[in-house]
GUDRENPA-501032 format. One record per atom (N, C-alpha, C, O): atom name; x, y, z. Coordinates in nm, 2 decimals, decimal comma, always signed. Layout:
+------+--------+--------+--------+
! pake !      x !      y !      z !
+------+--------+--------+--------+
!   CA !      X !      Y !      Z !
...
+------+--------+--------+--------+
***
This chain:
+------+--------+--------+--------+
! pake !      x !      y !      z !
+------+--------+--------+--------+
!    N ! +10,23 !  -0,89 !  -4,80 !
!   CA ! +10,25 !  -0,75 !  -4,76 !
!    C ! +10,26 !  -0,74 !  -4,61 !
!    O ! +10,18 !  -0,81 !  -4,54 !
!    N ! +10,35 !  -0,66 !  -4,57 !
!   CA ! +10,37 !  -0,64 !  -4,42 !
!    C ! +10,27 !  -0,55 !  -4,37 !
!    O ! +10,24 !  -0,45 !  -4,43 !
!    N ! +10,21 !  -0,58 !  -4,26 !
!   CA ! +10,11 !  -0,49 !  -4,20 !
!    C ! +10,17 !  -0,44 !  -4,07 !
!    O ! +10,25 !  -0,51 !  -4,00 !
!    N ! +10,14 !  -0,32 !  -4,03 !
!   CA ! +10,19 !  -0,26 !  -3,91 !
!    C ! +10,08 !  -0,22 !  -3,81 !
!    O !  +9,96 !  -0,23 !  -3,84 !
!    N ! +10,12 !  -0,17 !  -3,70 !
!   CA ! +10,02 !  -0,14 !  -3,60 !
!    C ! +10,00 !  +0,01 !  -3,59 !
!    O !  +9,91 !  +0,06 !  -3,53 !
!    N ! +10,08 !  +0,09 !  -3,66 !
!   CA ! +10,07 !  +0,24 !  -3,66 !
!    C !  +9,98 !  +0,28 !  -3,77 !
!    O !  +9,96 !  +0,21 !  -3,87 !
!    N !  +9,92 !  +0,40 !  -3,75 !
!   CA !  +9,83 !  +0,45 !  -3,86 !
!    C !  +9,90 !  +0,49 !  -3,99 !
!    O !  +9,83 !  +0,48 !  -4,09 !
!    N ! +10,03 !  +0,51 !  -3,99 !
!   CA ! +10,10 !  +0,55 !  -4,12 !
!    C ! +10,20 !  +0,44 !  -4,14 !
!    O ! +10,27 !  +0,40 !  -4,06 !
!    N ! +10,19 !  +0,38 !  -4,27 !
!   CA ! +10,29 !  +0,28 !  -4,31 !
!    C ! +10,38 !  +0,35 !  -4,42 !
!    O ! +10,33 !  +0,39 !  -4,52 !
!    N ! +10,51 !  +0,36 !  -4,39 !
!   CA ! +10,61 !  +0,42 !  -4,48 !
!    C ! +10,68 !  +0,31 !  -4,55 !
!    O ! +10,76 !  +0,24 !  -4,49 !
!    N ! +10,67 !  +0,30 !  -4,68 !
!   CA ! +10,74 !  +0,20 !  -4,76 !
!    C ! +10,84 !  +0,29 !  -4,84 !
!    O ! +10,80 !  +0,37 !  -4,92 !
!    N ! +10,97 !  +0,26 !  -4,82 !
!   CA ! +11,07 !  +0,35 !  -4,88 !
!    C ! +11,20 !  +0,28 !  -4,91 !
!    O ! +11,23 !  +0,18 !  -4,85 !
!    N ! +11,27 !  +0,33 !  -5,01 !
!   CA ! +11,41 !  +0,29 !  -5,03 !
!    C ! +11,50 !  +0,37 !  -4,95 !
!    O ! +11,46 !  +0,48 !  -4,90 !
!    N ! +11,62 !  +0,33 !  -4,93 !
!   CA ! +11,72 !  +0,41 !  -4,86 !
!    C ! +11,78 !  +0,51 !  -4,95 !
!    O ! +11,91 !  +0,51 !  -4,97 !
!    N ! +11,70 !  +0,60 !  -5,00 !
!   CA ! +11,75 !  +0,71 !  -5,08 !
!    C ! +11,73 !  +0,84 !  -5,01 !
!    O ! +11,65 !  +0,85 !  -4,91 !
!    N ! +11,79 !  +0,95 !  -5,06 !
!   CA ! +11,77 !  +1,08 !  -4,99 !
!    C ! +11,62 !  +1,12 !  -4,98 !
!    O ! +11,58 !  +1,17 !  -4,88 !
!    N ! +11,55 !  +1,10 !  -5,09 !
!   CA ! +11,40 !  +1,14 !  -5,09 !
!    C ! +11,33 !  +1,05 !  -4,99 !
!    O ! +11,24 !  +1,10 !  -4,92 !
!    N ! +11,36 !  +0,92 !  -4,98 !
!   CA ! +11,29 !  +0,83 !  -4,89 !
!    C ! +11,32 !  +0,87 !  -4,74 !
!    O ! +11,24 !  +0,86 !  -4,66 !
!    N ! +11,45 !  +0,91 !  -4,72 !
!   CA ! +11,49 !  +0,96 !  -4,59 !
!    C ! +11,42 !  +1,09 !  -4,54 !
!    O ! +11,39 !  +1,11 !  -4,43 !
!    N ! +11,40 !  +1,17 !  -4,64 !
!   CA ! +11,33 !  +1,30 !  -4,61 !
!    C ! +11,19 !  +1,28 !  -4,55 !
!    O ! +11,15 !  +1,35 !  -4,46 !
!    N ! +11,12 !  +1,18 !  -4,60 !
!   CA ! +10,98 !  +1,16 !  -4,55 !
!    C ! +10,99 !  +1,11 !  -4,41 !
!    O ! +10,91 !  +1,15 !  -4,32 !
!    N ! +11,09 !  +1,02 !  -4,38 !
!   CA ! +11,10 !  +0,97 !  -4,24 !
!    C ! +11,14 !  +1,08 !  -4,15 !
!    O ! +11,09 !  +1,08 !  -4,04 !
!    N ! +11,23 !  +1,17 !  -4,19 !
!   CA ! +11,26 !  +1,28 !  -4,11 !
!    C ! +11,14 !  +1,37 !  -4,08 !
!    O ! +11,12 !  +1,42 !  -3,97 !
!    N ! +11,06 !  +1,40 !  -4,19 !
!   CA ! +10,95 !  +1,48 !  -4,17 !
!    C ! +10,85 !  +1,42 !  -4,07 !
!    O ! +10,79 !  +1,49 !  -3,99 !
!    N ! +10,82 !  +1,29 !  -4,08 !
!   CA ! +10,73 !  +1,23 !  -3,99 !
!    C ! +10,78 !  +1,24 !  -3,85 !
!    O ! +10,70 !  +1,26 !  -3,76 !
!    N ! +10,91 !  +1,22 !  -3,83 !
!   CA ! +10,97 !  +1,24 !  -3,69 !
!    C ! +10,95 !  +1,38 !  -3,64 !
!    O ! +10,91 !  +1,40 !  -3,53 !
!    N ! +10,98 !  +1,48 !  -3,73 !
!   CA ! +10,96 !  +1,62 !  -3,69 !
!    C ! +10,82 !  +1,65 !  -3,65 !
!    O ! +10,80 !  +1,73 !  -3,56 !
!    N ! +10,72 !  +1,59 !  -3,72 !
!   CA ! +10,58 !  +1,62 !  -3,69 !
!    C ! +10,54 !  +1,54 !  -3,57 !
!    O ! +10,43 !  +1,57 !  -3,52 !
!    N ! +10,61 !  +1,45 !  -3,52 !
!   CA ! +10,58 !  +1,37 !  -3,41 !
!    C ! +10,47 !  +1,26 !  -3,44 !
!    O ! +10,40 !  +1,22 !  -3,35 !
!    N ! +10,46 !  +1,22 !  -3,56 !
!   CA ! +10,36 !  +1,12 !  -3,60 !
!    C ! +10,42 !  +0,98 !  -3,58 !
!    O ! +10,54 !  +0,96 !  -3,60 !
!    N ! +10,33 !  +0,89 !  -3,55 !
!   CA ! +10,36 !  +0,75 !  -3,53 !
!    C ! +10,35 !  +0,68 !  -3,67 !
!    O ! +10,26 !  +0,70 !  -3,74 !
!    N ! +10,46 !  +0,60 !  -3,70 !
!   CA ! +10,46 !  +0,53 !  -3,83 !
!    C ! +10,54 !  +0,41 !  -3,82 !
!    O ! +10,63 !  +0,40 !  -3,73 !
!    N ! +10,52 !  +0,31 !  -3,90 !
!   CA ! +10,60 !  +0,19 !  -3,92 !
!    C ! +10,68 !  +0,21 !  -4,05 !
!    O ! +10,62 !  +0,24 !  -4,15 !
!    N ! +10,81 !  +0,19 !  -4,04 !
!   CA ! +10,89 !  +0,20 !  -4,16 !
!    C ! +10,92 !  +0,07 !  -4,22 !
!    O ! +10,96 !  -0,02 !  -4,14 !
!    N ! +10,91 !  +0,05 !  -4,35 !
!   CA ! +10,94 !  -0,07 !  -4,42 !
!    C ! +11,03 !  -0,04 !  -4,53 !
!    O ! +11,00 !  +0,04 !  -4,62 !
!    N ! +11,15 !  -0,10 !  -4,53 !
!   CA ! +11,24 !  -0,08 !  -4,64 !
!    C ! +11,21 !  -0,17 !  -4,76 !
!    O ! +11,17 !  -0,29 !  -4,74 !
!    N ! +11,22 !  -0,12 !  -4,88 !
!   CA ! +11,18 !  -0,20 !  -5,00 !
!    C ! +11,31 !  -0,25 !  -5,06 !
!    O ! +11,31 !  -0,32 !  -5,16 !
+------+--------+--------+--------+
***
């Protein structure tokens, strides 16, 4: 399993619902590491 340095780890597919979460995290200004499944 991949580990990251940010407090939130986003594991997602490149689907519309997966992209929505990434957009929301950006809008909130939260730090996260994105991992494509």
